[in-house]
PDB file of N, H, CA, C and O in Angstrom:
ATOM      1  N   MET A   1      39.188  99.631 110.029  1.00  0.00           N
ATOM      2  CA  MET A   1      38.856  98.557 109.052  1.00  0.00           C
ATOM      3  C   MET A   1      37.685  97.857 109.456  1.00  0.00           C
ATOM      4  O   MET A   1      36.850  97.381 108.687  1.00  0.00           O
ATOM      5  N   GLU A   2      37.656  97.806 110.995  1.00  0.00           N
ATOM      6  H   GLU A   2      38.334  98.192 111.620  1.00  0.00           H
ATOM      7  CA  GLU A   2      36.163  97.265 111.543  1.00  0.00           C
ATOM      8  C   GLU A   2      35.148  98.316 111.216  1.00  0.00           C
ATOM      9  O   GLU A   2      34.023  97.869 110.992  1.00  0.00           O
ATOM     10  N   GLU A   3      35.303  99.694 111.135  1.00  0.00           N
ATOM     11  H   GLU A   3      36.217 100.058 111.317  1.00  0.00           H
ATOM     12  CA  GLU A   3      34.063 100.385 110.923  1.00  0.00           C
ATOM     13  C   GLU A   3      33.728 100.192 109.470  1.00  0.00           C
ATOM     14  O   GLU A   3      32.572 100.047 109.072  1.00  0.00           O
ATOM     15  N   PHE A   4      34.596 100.195 108.838  1.00  0.00           N
ATOM     16  H   PHE A   4      35.535 100.312 109.161  1.00  0.00           H
ATOM     17  CA  PHE A   4      34.632 100.059 106.902  1.00  0.00           C
ATOM     18  C   PHE A   4      33.711  98.898 106.766  1.00  0.00           C
ATOM     19  O   PHE A   4      32.733  98.994 106.024  1.00  0.00           O
ATOM     20  N   ILE A   5      33.949  97.828 107.419  1.00  0.00           N
ATOM     21  H   ILE A   5      34.743  97.749 108.021  1.00  0.00           H
ATOM     22  CA  ILE A   5      33.027  96.559 107.442  1.00  0.00           C
ATOM     23  C   ILE A   5      32.025  96.599 107.840  1.00  0.00           C
ATOM     24  O   ILE A   5      31.073  96.375 107.092  1.00  0.00           O
ATOM     25  N   ASN A   6      31.871  96.851 108.957  1.00  0.00           N
ATOM     26  H   ASN A   6      32.644  97.033 109.565  1.00  0.00           H
ATOM     27  CA  ASN A   6      30.275  97.367 109.584  1.00  0.00           C
ATOM     28  C   ASN A   6      29.653  98.585 108.562  1.00  0.00           C
ATOM     29  O   ASN A   6      28.428  98.508 108.652  1.00  0.00           O
ATOM     30  N   ASN A   7      29.927  99.364 107.895  1.00  0.00           N
ATOM     31  H   ASN A   7      30.922  99.426 107.822  1.00  0.00           H
ATOM     32  CA  ASN A   7      29.440 100.337 107.200  1.00  0.00           C
ATOM     33  C   ASN A   7      28.827  99.719 105.953  1.00  0.00           C
ATOM     34  O   ASN A   7      27.709  99.988 105.511  1.00  0.00           O
ATOM     35  N   PHE A   8      29.672  98.883 105.457  1.00  0.00           N
ATOM     36  H   PHE A   8      30.580  98.664 105.816  1.00  0.00           H
ATOM     37  CA  PHE A   8      29.719  98.400 104.096  1.00  0.00           C
ATOM     38  C   PHE A   8      28.610  97.464 104.442  1.00  0.00           C
ATOM     39  O   PHE A   8      27.636  97.619 103.706  1.00  0.00           O
ATOM     40  N   ALA A   9      28.452  96.356 105.526  1.00  0.00           N
ATOM     41  H   ALA A   9      29.244  96.230 106.123  1.00  0.00           H
ATOM     42  CA  ALA A   9      27.514  95.498 105.951  1.00  0.00           C
ATOM     43  C   ALA A   9      25.974  96.031 106.142  1.00  0.00           C
ATOM     44  O   ALA A   9      24.905  95.522 105.807  1.00  0.00           O
ATOM     45  N   ASP A  10      26.249  97.109 106.733  1.00  0.00           N
ATOM     46  H   ASP A  10      27.117  97.523 107.006  1.00  0.00           H
ATOM     47  CA  ASP A  10      25.195  98.031 106.870  1.00  0.00           C
ATOM     48  C   ASP A  10      24.166  98.055 105.714  1.00  0.00           C
ATOM     49  O   ASP A  10      22.960  98.152 105.939  1.00  0.00           O
ATOM     50  N   GLN A  11      24.681  97.965 104.482  1.00  0.00           N
ATOM     51  H   GLN A  11      25.661  97.887 104.299  1.00  0.00           H
ATOM     52  CA  GLN A  11      24.219  98.537 103.112  1.00  0.00           C
ATOM     53  C   GLN A  11      23.186  96.969 102.906  1.00  0.00           C
ATOM     54  O   GLN A  11      22.296  96.915 102.057  1.00  0.00           O
ATOM     55  N   PHE A  12      23.461  95.996 103.682  1.00  0.00           N
ATOM     56  H   PHE A  12      24.184  96.040 104.371  1.00  0.00           H
ATOM     57  CA  PHE A  12      22.862  94.786 103.392  1.00  0.00           C
ATOM     58  C   PHE A  12      21.437  94.391 104.233  1.00  0.00           C
ATOM     59  O   PHE A  12      21.427  94.472 105.461  1.00  0.00           O
ATOM     60  N   ASP A  13      20.430  94.027 103.599  1.00  0.00           N
ATOM     61  H   ASP A  13      20.437  93.960 102.601  1.00  0.00           H
ATOM     62  CA  ASP A  13      19.212  93.652 104.605  1.00  0.00           C
ATOM     63  C   ASP A  13      18.940  92.401 105.041  1.00  0.00           C
ATOM     64  O   ASP A  13      18.281  92.104 106.037  1.00  0.00           O
ATOM     65  N   GLU A  14      19.626  91.450 104.031  1.00  0.00           N
ATOM     66  H   GLU A  14      20.161  91.691 103.221  1.00  0.00           H
ATOM     67  CA  GLU A  14      19.412  89.961 104.590  1.00  0.00           C
ATOM     68  C   GLU A  14      20.508  89.155 104.610  1.00  0.00           C
ATOM     69  O   GLU A  14      20.340  88.019 105.054  1.00  0.00           O
ATOM     70  N   THR A  15      21.975  89.585 104.102  1.00  0.00           N
ATOM     71  H   THR A  15      22.111  90.508 103.741  1.00  0.00           H
ATOM     72  CA  THR A  15      23.090  89.007 104.624  1.00  0.00           C
ATOM     73  C   THR A  15      23.143  89.008 105.833  1.00  0.00           C
ATOM     74  O   THR A  15      22.425  89.897 106.291  1.00  0.00           O
ATOM     75  N   GLU A  16      23.883  88.174 106.919  1.00  0.00           N
ATOM     76  H   GLU A  16      24.466  87.452 106.548  1.00  0.00           H
ATOM     77  CA  GLU A  16      24.181  88.351 108.116  1.00  0.00           C
ATOM     78  C   GLU A  16      25.744  88.851 108.409  1.00  0.00           C
ATOM     79  O   GLU A  16      26.647  88.529 107.637  1.00  0.00           O
ATOM     80  N   ARG A  17      25.960  89.580 109.469  1.00  0.00           N
ATOM     81  H   ARG A  17      25.227  89.841 110.097  1.00  0.00           H
ATOM     82  CA  ARG A  17      26.971  90.588 109.266  1.00  0.00           C
ATOM     83  C   ARG A  17      28.424  89.368 109.510  1.00  0.00           C
ATOM     84  O   ARG A  17      29.575  89.704 109.231  1.00  0.00           O
ATOM     85  N   THR A  18      28.127  88.189 109.978  1.00  0.00           N
ATOM     86  H   THR A  18      27.192  87.916 110.204  1.00  0.00           H
ATOM     87  CA  THR A  18      29.367  87.558 110.138  1.00  0.00           C
ATOM     88  C   THR A  18      29.573  86.983 108.522  1.00  0.00           C
ATOM     89  O   THR A  18      30.418  86.098 108.391  1.00  0.00           O
ATOM     90  N   GLU A  19      29.084  87.290 107.699  1.00  0.00           N
ATOM     91  H   GLU A  19      28.397  88.009 107.805  1.00  0.00           H
ATOM     92  CA  GLU A  19      29.437  86.738 106.082  1.00  0.00           C
ATOM     93  C   GLU A  19      30.781  87.830 105.746  1.00  0.00           C
ATOM     94  O   GLU A  19      31.729  87.557 105.011  1.00  0.00           O
ATOM     95  N   PHE A  20      30.571  89.140 106.507  1.00  0.00           N
ATOM     96  H   PHE A  20      29.800  89.362 107.105  1.00  0.00           H
ATOM     97  CA  PHE A  20      31.588  90.017 106.056  1.00  0.00           C
ATOM     98  C   PHE A  20      32.900  90.213 106.642  1.00  0.00           C
ATOM     99  O   PHE A  20      32.932  90.450 107.850  1.00  0.00           O
ATOM    100  N   ASN A  21      34.023  90.152 105.973  1.00  0.00           N
ATOM    101  H   ASN A  21      33.997  89.960 104.992  1.00  0.00           H
ATOM    102  CA  ASN A  21      35.549  90.193 106.852  1.00  0.00           C
ATOM    103  C   ASN A  21      36.111  90.854 105.635  1.00  0.00           C
ATOM    104  O   ASN A  21      35.405  91.206 104.691  1.00  0.00           O
ATOM    105  N   ILE A  22      37.254  90.992 105.683  1.00  0.00           N
ATOM    106  H   ILE A  22      37.828  90.706 106.451  1.00  0.00           H
ATOM    107  CA  ILE A  22      38.121  91.556 104.855  1.00  0.00           C
ATOM    108  C   ILE A  22      38.337  91.049 103.318  1.00  0.00           C
ATOM    109  O   ILE A  22      38.441  91.715 102.288  1.00  0.00           O
ATOM    110  N   ASP A  23      38.367  89.777 103.505  1.00  0.00           N
ATOM    111  H   ASP A  23      38.283  89.237 104.343  1.00  0.00           H
ATOM    112  CA  ASP A  23      38.555  89.097 102.327  1.00  0.00           C
ATOM    113  C   ASP A  23      37.428  88.721 101.703  1.00  0.00           C
ATOM    114  O   ASP A  23      37.469  88.079 100.653  1.00  0.00           O
ATOM    115  N   THR A  24      36.200  89.117 102.339  1.00  0.00           N
ATOM    116  H   THR A  24      36.167  89.638 103.192  1.00  0.00           H
ATOM    117  CA  THR A  24      34.801  88.680 101.597  1.00  0.00           C
ATOM    118  C   THR A  24      34.835  89.325 100.085  1.00  0.00           C
ATOM    119  O   THR A  24      35.132  90.503  99.886  1.00  0.00           O
ATOM    120  N   LYS A  25      34.543  88.535  99.208  1.00  0.00           N
ATOM    121  H   LYS A  25      34.302  87.578  99.371  1.00  0.00           H
ATOM    122  CA  LYS A  25      34.376  88.677  97.601  1.00  0.00           C
ATOM    123  C   LYS A  25      33.099  89.146  97.276  1.00  0.00           C
ATOM    124  O   LYS A  25      32.479  88.443  96.478  1.00  0.00           O
ATOM    125  N   PHE A  26      32.384  90.457  97.813  1.00  0.00           N
ATOM    126  H   PHE A  26      32.888  91.028  98.461  1.00  0.00           H
ATOM    127  CA  PHE A  26      31.361  91.163  98.119  1.00  0.00           C
ATOM    128  C   PHE A  26      30.505  90.608  96.792  1.00  0.00           C
ATOM    129  O   PHE A  26      29.402  90.104  97.008  1.00  0.00           O
ATOM    130  N   LYS A  27      31.025  90.702  95.367  1.00  0.00           N
ATOM    131  H   LYS A  27      31.921  91.112  95.192  1.00  0.00           H
ATOM    132  CA  LYS A  27      30.266  90.387  94.377  1.00  0.00           C
ATOM    133  C   LYS A  27      29.864  89.012  94.390  1.00  0.00           C
ATOM    134  O   LYS A  27      29.237  88.593  93.416  1.00  0.00           O
ATOM    135  N   ASP A  28      30.103  88.319  95.253  1.00  0.00           N
ATOM    136  H   ASP A  28      30.611  88.659  96.044  1.00  0.00           H
ATOM    137  CA  ASP A  28      29.616  86.875  95.182  1.00  0.00           C
ATOM    138  C   ASP A  28      28.507  86.441  96.239  1.00  0.00           C
ATOM    139  O   ASP A  28      27.999  85.324  96.345  1.00  0.00           O
ATOM    140  N   LEU A  29      28.274  87.463  96.921  1.00  0.00           N
ATOM    141  H   LEU A  29      28.686  88.370  96.835  1.00  0.00           H
ATOM    142  CA  LEU A  29      26.863  87.565  97.872  1.00  0.00           C
ATOM    143  C   LEU A  29      25.794  87.609  97.143  1.00  0.00           C
ATOM    144  O   LEU A  29      25.618  88.244  96.103  1.00  0.00           O
ATOM    145  N   ASP A  30      25.039  86.886  97.733  1.00  0.00           N
ATOM    146  H   ASP A  30      25.181  86.371  98.577  1.00  0.00           H
ATOM    147  CA  ASP A  30      23.654  86.486  96.656  1.00  0.00           C
ATOM    148  C   ASP A  30      22.987  87.834  96.708  1.00  0.00           C
ATOM    149  O   ASP A  30      22.269  88.102  95.744  1.00  0.00           O
ATOM    150  N   GLU A  31      23.090  88.646  97.579  1.00  0.00           N
ATOM    151  H   GLU A  31      23.673  88.428  98.362  1.00  0.00           H
ATOM    152  CA  GLU A  31      22.113  90.066  97.998  1.00  0.00           C
ATOM    153  C   GLU A  31      22.884  90.876  96.890  1.00  0.00           C
ATOM    154  O   GLU A  31      22.151  91.685  96.321  1.00  0.00           O
ATOM    155  N   TRP A  32      24.074  90.855  96.485  1.00  0.00           N
ATOM    156  H   TRP A  32      24.669  90.197  96.947  1.00  0.00           H
ATOM    157  CA  TRP A  32      24.848  92.064  95.666  1.00  0.00           C
ATOM    158  C   TRP A  32      23.896  92.091  94.474  1.00  0.00           C
ATOM    159  O   TRP A  32      23.532  91.120  93.811  1.00  0.00           O
ATOM    160  N   ASP A  33      23.529  93.472  94.304  1.00  0.00           N
ATOM    161  H   ASP A  33      23.825  94.261  94.843  1.00  0.00           H
ATOM    162  CA  ASP A  33      23.075  93.831  92.768  1.00  0.00           C
ATOM    163  C   ASP A  33      23.401  95.465  92.631  1.00  0.00           C
ATOM    164  O   ASP A  33      23.978  96.052  93.547  1.00  0.00           O
ATOM    165  N   SER A  34      23.033  96.069  91.552  1.00  0.00           N
ATOM    166  H   SER A  34      22.564  95.592  90.808  1.00  0.00           H
ATOM    167  CA  SER A  34      23.412  97.231  91.499  1.00  0.00           C
ATOM    168  C   SER A  34      22.986  98.303  92.149  1.00  0.00           C
ATOM    169  O   SER A  34      23.421  99.446  92.011  1.00  0.00           O
ATOM    170  N   MET A  35      22.117  97.938  92.878  1.00  0.00           N
ATOM    171  H   MET A  35      21.764  97.009  92.990  1.00  0.00           H
ATOM    172  CA  MET A  35      21.333  98.865  94.120  1.00  0.00           C
ATOM    173  C   MET A  35      21.995  99.287  95.063  1.00  0.00           C
ATOM    174  O   MET A  35      22.126 100.467  95.388  1.00  0.00           O
ATOM    175  N   ILE A  36      22.640  97.978  95.765  1.00  0.00           N
ATOM    176  H   ILE A  36      22.534  97.019  95.500  1.00  0.00           H
ATOM    177  CA  ILE A  36      23.465  98.008  96.816  1.00  0.00           C
ATOM    178  C   ILE A  36      25.091  98.612  96.492  1.00  0.00           C
ATOM    179  O   ILE A  36      25.842  99.136  97.314  1.00  0.00           O
ATOM    180  N   ALA A  37      25.380  98.334  94.907  1.00  0.00           N
ATOM    181  H   ALA A  37      24.769  97.908  94.239  1.00  0.00           H
ATOM    182  CA  ALA A  37      26.784  98.958  94.550  1.00  0.00           C
ATOM    183  C   ALA A  37      26.349 100.594  94.656  1.00  0.00           C
ATOM    184  O   ALA A  37      27.323 101.139  95.176  1.00  0.00           O
ATOM    185  N   LEU A  38      25.389 101.528  94.409  1.00  0.00           N
ATOM    186  H   LEU A  38      24.598 101.085  93.987  1.00  0.00           H
ATOM    187  CA  LEU A  38      24.964 102.743  94.419  1.00  0.00           C
ATOM    188  C   LEU A  38      25.146 103.031  95.983  1.00  0.00           C
ATOM    189  O   LEU A  38      25.977 103.843  96.390  1.00  0.00           O
ATOM    190  N   SER A  39      24.451 102.430  96.679  1.00  0.00           N
ATOM    191  H   SER A  39      23.776 101.771  96.349  1.00  0.00           H
ATOM    192  CA  SER A  39      24.325 102.357  98.249  1.00  0.00           C
ATOM    193  C   SER A  39      25.851 102.471  98.625  1.00  0.00           C
ATOM    194  O   SER A  39      26.165 103.459  99.288  1.00  0.00           O
ATOM    195  N   ILE A  40      26.750 101.649  98.305  1.00  0.00           N
ATOM    196  H   ILE A  40      26.494 100.847  97.767  1.00  0.00           H
ATOM    197  CA  ILE A  40      28.340 101.512  98.953  1.00  0.00           C
ATOM    198  C   ILE A  40      28.647 102.990  98.410  1.00  0.00           C
ATOM    199  O   ILE A  40      28.976 103.792  99.284  1.00  0.00           O
ATOM    200  N   ILE A  41      28.588 103.457  97.114  1.00  0.00           N
ATOM    201  H   ILE A  41      28.321 102.806  96.404  1.00  0.00           H
ATOM    202  CA  ILE A  41      29.080 104.651  96.374  1.00  0.00           C
ATOM    203  C   ILE A  41      28.493 105.595  97.376  1.00  0.00           C
ATOM    204  O   ILE A  41      29.210 106.351  98.032  1.00  0.00           O
ATOM    205  N   ALA A  42      27.543 105.565  97.464  1.00  0.00           N
ATOM    206  H   ALA A  42      26.960 104.951  96.931  1.00  0.00           H
ATOM    207  CA  ALA A  42      26.967 106.806  98.644  1.00  0.00           C
ATOM    208  C   ALA A  42      27.294 106.520 100.116  1.00  0.00           C
ATOM    209  O   ALA A  42      27.042 107.431 100.904  1.00  0.00           O
ATOM    210  N   MET A  43      27.807 105.414 100.588  1.00  0.00           N
ATOM    211  H   MET A  43      28.013 104.674  99.948  1.00  0.00           H
ATOM    212  CA  MET A  43      28.147 105.723 101.814  1.00  0.00           C
ATOM    213  C   MET A  43      29.535 105.797 102.121  1.00  0.00           C
ATOM    214  O   MET A  43      29.996 106.112 103.218  1.00  0.00           O
ATOM    215  N   VAL A  44      30.263 105.453 100.967  1.00  0.00           N
ATOM    216  H   VAL A  44      29.888 105.198 100.075  1.00  0.00           H
ATOM    217  CA  VAL A  44      31.663 105.959 100.820  1.00  0.00           C
ATOM    218  C   VAL A  44      31.722 107.479 101.067  1.00  0.00           C
ATOM    219  O   VAL A  44      32.331 107.973 102.016  1.00  0.00           O
ATOM    220  N   ASP A  45      31.165 108.056 100.307  1.00  0.00           N
ATOM    221  H   ASP A  45      30.670 107.655  99.536  1.00  0.00           H
ATOM    222  CA  ASP A  45      31.297 109.356  99.883  1.00  0.00           C
ATOM    223  C   ASP A  45      30.676 110.246 101.437  1.00  0.00           C
ATOM    224  O   ASP A  45      31.191 111.229 101.971  1.00  0.00           O
ATOM    225  N   GLU A  46      29.714 109.661 101.765  1.00  0.00           N
ATOM    226  H   GLU A  46      29.296 108.863 101.331  1.00  0.00           H
ATOM    227  CA  GLU A  46      28.767 110.136 103.262  1.00  0.00           C
ATOM    228  C   GLU A  46      29.976 110.125 104.184  1.00  0.00           C
ATOM    229  O   GLU A  46      30.400 111.190 104.634  1.00  0.00           O
ATOM    230  N   GLU A  47      30.625 108.803 104.524  1.00  0.00           N
ATOM    231  H   GLU A  47      30.280 107.939 104.159  1.00  0.00           H
ATOM    232  CA  GLU A  47      31.344 108.564 105.646  1.00  0.00           C
ATOM    233  C   GLU A  47      32.778 108.619 105.677  1.00  0.00           C
ATOM    234  O   GLU A  47      33.341 108.499 106.765  1.00  0.00           O
ATOM    235  N   TYR A  48      33.629 108.833 104.330  1.00  0.00           N
ATOM    236  H   TYR A  48      33.172 108.931 103.446  1.00  0.00           H
ATOM    237  CA  TYR A  48      34.769 108.782 104.099  1.00  0.00           C
ATOM    238  C   TYR A  48      35.301 110.158 103.399  1.00  0.00           C
ATOM    239  O   TYR A  48      36.459 110.559 103.519  1.00  0.00           O
ATOM    240  N   ASP A  49      34.234 110.853 102.615  1.00  0.00           N
ATOM    241  H   ASP A  49      33.294 110.528 102.517  1.00  0.00           H
ATOM    242  CA  ASP A  49      34.606 111.954 101.801  1.00  0.00           C
ATOM    243  C   ASP A  49      34.950 111.619 100.589  1.00  0.00           C
ATOM    244  O   ASP A  49      35.131 112.484  99.732  1.00  0.00           O
ATOM    245  N   VAL A  50      35.095 110.266 100.332  1.00  0.00           N
ATOM    246  H   VAL A  50      34.948 109.564 101.028  1.00  0.00           H
ATOM    247  CA  VAL A  50      35.827 109.856  99.060  1.00  0.00           C
ATOM    248  C   VAL A  50      35.187 109.500  98.167  1.00  0.00           C
ATOM    249  O   VAL A  50      34.273 108.710  98.401  1.00  0.00           O
ATOM    250  N   THR A  51      35.409 109.909  96.943  1.00  0.00           N
ATOM    251  H   THR A  51      36.152 110.551  96.753  1.00  0.00           H
ATOM    252  CA  THR A  51      34.314 109.508  95.739  1.00  0.00           C
ATOM    253  C   THR A  51      35.064 108.388  94.811  1.00  0.00           C
ATOM    254  O   THR A  51      36.200 108.297  94.347  1.00  0.00           O
ATOM    255  N   ILE A  52      33.785 107.509  94.760  1.00  0.00           N
ATOM    256  H   ILE A  52      32.862 107.583  95.138  1.00  0.00           H
ATOM    257  CA  ILE A  52      34.518 106.190  94.143  1.00  0.00           C
ATOM    258  C   ILE A  52      33.456 106.086  92.861  1.00  0.00           C
ATOM    259  O   ILE A  52      32.525 106.888  92.792  1.00  0.00           O
ATOM    260  N   ASN A  53      33.610 105.260  92.054  1.00  0.00           N
ATOM    261  H   ASN A  53      34.366 104.608  92.110  1.00  0.00           H
ATOM    262  CA  ASN A  53      32.500 104.882  90.624  1.00  0.00           C
ATOM    263  C   ASN A  53      32.677 103.569  90.487  1.00  0.00           C
ATOM    264  O   ASN A  53      33.549 102.861  90.991  1.00  0.00           O
ATOM    265  N   GLY A  54      31.594 103.217  89.607  1.00  0.00           N
ATOM    266  H   GLY A  54      30.886 103.792  89.197  1.00  0.00           H
ATOM    267  CA  GLY A  54      31.060 101.995  89.128  1.00  0.00           C
ATOM    268  C   GLY A  54      32.949 101.245  88.777  1.00  0.00           C
ATOM    269  O   GLY A  54      33.391 100.156  89.142  1.00  0.00           O
ATOM    270  N   ASP A  55      33.411 101.972  88.245  1.00  0.00           N
ATOM    271  H   ASP A  55      33.052 102.857  87.949  1.00  0.00           H
ATOM    272  CA  ASP A  55      34.432 101.042  87.598  1.00  0.00           C
ATOM    273  C   ASP A  55      35.566 101.120  88.973  1.00  0.00           C
ATOM    274  O   ASP A  55      36.589 100.475  88.741  1.00  0.00           O
ATOM    275  N   HIS A  56      35.545 101.677  90.093  1.00  0.00           N
ATOM    276  H   HIS A  56      34.714 102.201  90.281  1.00  0.00           H
ATOM    277  CA  HIS A  56      36.406 101.319  91.286  1.00  0.00           C
ATOM    278  C   HIS A  56      35.818  99.808  91.826  1.00  0.00           C
ATOM    279  O   HIS A  56      36.414  98.770  92.112  1.00  0.00           O
ATOM    280  N   ILE A  57      34.367 100.173  91.832  1.00  0.00           N
ATOM    281  H   ILE A  57      33.883 101.016  91.599  1.00  0.00           H
ATOM    282  CA  ILE A  57      33.805  98.690  92.444  1.00  0.00           C
ATOM    283  C   ILE A  57      34.017  97.456  91.458  1.00  0.00           C
ATOM    284  O   ILE A  57      34.331  96.369  91.943  1.00  0.00           O
ATOM    285  N   LYS A  58      33.850  97.604  90.080  1.00  0.00           N
ATOM    286  H   LYS A  58      33.595  98.487  89.686  1.00  0.00           H
ATOM    287  CA  LYS A  58      34.191  96.540  88.949  1.00  0.00           C
ATOM    288  C   LYS A  58      35.390  95.934  88.981  1.00  0.00           C
ATOM    289  O   LYS A  58      35.630  94.800  88.567  1.00  0.00           O
ATOM    290  N   ASN A  59      36.248  96.796  89.539  1.00  0.00           N
ATOM    291  H   ASN A  59      36.053  97.718  89.875  1.00  0.00           H
ATOM    292  CA  ASN A  59      37.783  96.170  89.536  1.00  0.00           C
ATOM    293  C   ASN A  59      38.255  96.005  91.129  1.00  0.00           C
ATOM    294  O   ASN A  59      39.440  95.844  91.421  1.00  0.00           O
ATOM    295  N   ALA A  60      37.512  96.047  91.824  1.00  0.00           N
ATOM    296  H   ALA A  60      36.550  96.179  91.587  1.00  0.00           H
ATOM    297  CA  ALA A  60      37.712  95.496  93.556  1.00  0.00           C
ATOM    298  C   ALA A  60      37.047  93.961  93.444  1.00  0.00           C
ATOM    299  O   ALA A  60      36.012  93.587  92.891  1.00  0.00           O
ATOM    300  N   ASN A  61      37.848  93.383  94.035  1.00  0.00           N
ATOM    301  H   ASN A  61      38.689  93.687  94.484  1.00  0.00           H
ATOM    302  CA  ASN A  61      37.030  91.572  94.162  1.00  0.00           C
ATOM    303  C   ASN A  61      36.774  91.725  95.828  1.00  0.00           C
ATOM    304  O   ASN A  61      35.675  91.266  96.138  1.00  0.00           O
ATOM    305  N   THR A  62      37.491  92.230  96.890  1.00  0.00           N
ATOM    306  H   THR A  62      38.384  92.603  96.638  1.00  0.00           H
ATOM    307  CA  THR A  62      37.124  92.310  98.412  1.00  0.00           C
ATOM    308  C   THR A  62      36.913  93.602  98.671  1.00  0.00           C
ATOM    309  O   THR A  62      36.933  94.645  98.019  1.00  0.00           O
ATOM    310  N   LEU A  63      36.656  93.213 100.045  1.00  0.00           N
ATOM    311  H   LEU A  63      36.640  92.366 100.575  1.00  0.00           H
ATOM    312  CA  LEU A  63      36.496  94.433 100.813  1.00  0.00           C
ATOM    313  C   LEU A  63      37.859  95.050 101.180  1.00  0.00           C
ATOM    314  O   LEU A  63      37.981  96.273 101.259  1.00  0.00           O
ATOM    315  N   LYS A  64      38.867  94.221 101.401  1.00  0.00           N
ATOM    316  H   LYS A  64      38.768  93.228 101.337  1.00  0.00           H
ATOM    317  CA  LYS A  64      40.171  94.769 101.340  1.00  0.00           C
ATOM    318  C   LYS A  64      40.525  95.647 100.158  1.00  0.00           C
ATOM    319  O   LYS A  64      41.125  96.719 100.226  1.00  0.00           O
ATOM    320  N   ASP A  65      40.025  94.985  98.947  1.00  0.00           N
ATOM    321  H   ASP A  65      39.538  94.113  98.892  1.00  0.00           H
ATOM    322  CA  ASP A  65      40.263  96.098  97.702  1.00  0.00           C
ATOM    323  C   ASP A  65      39.843  97.345  97.813  1.00  0.00           C
ATOM    324  O   ASP A  65      40.491  98.352  97.528  1.00  0.00           O
ATOM    325  N   LEU A  66      38.599  97.282  98.287  1.00  0.00           N
ATOM    326  H   LEU A  66      38.072  96.464  98.519  1.00  0.00           H
ATOM    327  CA  LEU A  66      37.720  98.603  98.569  1.00  0.00           C
ATOM    328  C   LEU A  66      38.127  99.674  99.819  1.00  0.00           C
ATOM    329  O   LEU A  66      38.024 100.900  99.861  1.00  0.00           O
ATOM    330  N   TYR A  67      38.617  98.732 100.790  1.00  0.00           N
ATOM    331  H   TYR A  67      38.701  97.736 100.756  1.00  0.00           H
ATOM    332  CA  TYR A  67      39.224  99.482 101.828  1.00  0.00           C
ATOM    333  C   TYR A  67      40.506 100.576 101.707  1.00  0.00           C
ATOM    334  O   TYR A  67      40.712 101.705 102.153  1.00  0.00           O
ATOM    335  N   ASP A  68      41.431  99.409 100.663  1.00  0.00           N
ATOM    336  H   ASP A  68      41.264  98.492 100.301  1.00  0.00           H
ATOM    337  CA  ASP A  68      42.639  99.957 100.277  1.00  0.00           C
ATOM    338  C   ASP A  68      42.561 101.475  99.137  1.00  0.00           C
ATOM    339  O   ASP A  68      43.330 102.435  99.203  1.00  0.00           O
ATOM    340  N   LEU A  69      41.587 101.329  98.305  1.00  0.00           N
ATOM    341  H   LEU A  69      40.962 100.550  98.252  1.00  0.00           H
ATOM    342  CA  LEU A  69      41.097 102.436  97.589  1.00  0.00           C
ATOM    343  C   LEU A  69      40.779 103.418  98.417  1.00  0.00           C
ATOM    344  O   LEU A  69      41.481 104.423  98.300  1.00  0.00           O
ATOM    345  N   ILE A  70      39.653 103.457  99.496  1.00  0.00           N
ATOM    346  H   ILE A  70      39.083 102.641  99.591  1.00  0.00           H
ATOM    347  CA  ILE A  70      39.600 104.333 100.091  1.00  0.00           C
ATOM    348  C   ILE A  70      40.607 105.034 100.829  1.00  0.00           C
ATOM    349  O   ILE A  70      40.448 106.235 101.049  1.00  0.00           O
ATOM    350  N   ASN A  71      41.490 104.510 101.184  1.00  0.00           N
ATOM    351  H   ASN A  71      41.619 103.534 101.005  1.00  0.00           H
ATOM    352  CA  ASN A  71      42.382 104.776 102.089  1.00  0.00           C
ATOM    353  C   ASN A  71      43.797 105.042 101.279  1.00  0.00           C
ATOM    354  O   ASN A  71      44.863 105.220 101.869  1.00  0.00           O
ATOM    355  N   SER A  72      43.670 105.043  99.993  1.00  0.00           N
ATOM    356  H   SER A  72      42.804 104.898  99.514  1.00  0.00           H
ATOM    357  CA  SER A  72      44.688 105.615  99.437  1.00  0.00           C
ATOM    358  C   SER A  72      45.104 107.055  98.853  1.00  0.00           C
ATOM    359  O   SER A  72      46.226 107.227  98.376  1.00  0.00           O
TER     360      SER A  72
END
């Protein structure tokens, strides 16, 4: 879980790592945009060998939602 949070946080340039935890509503972060969404999709594919798409991100609200999706 902690590794996933760190990998997720690494996709952000300006948001402090302390802003990220399992309950973070990532789409509410000021830096969140479509480019970061694409970076998350690529990171998940590269780090976890799991394919997710925009609909998966659209339907997720928190980091836990994404983590559970990747580990299902």
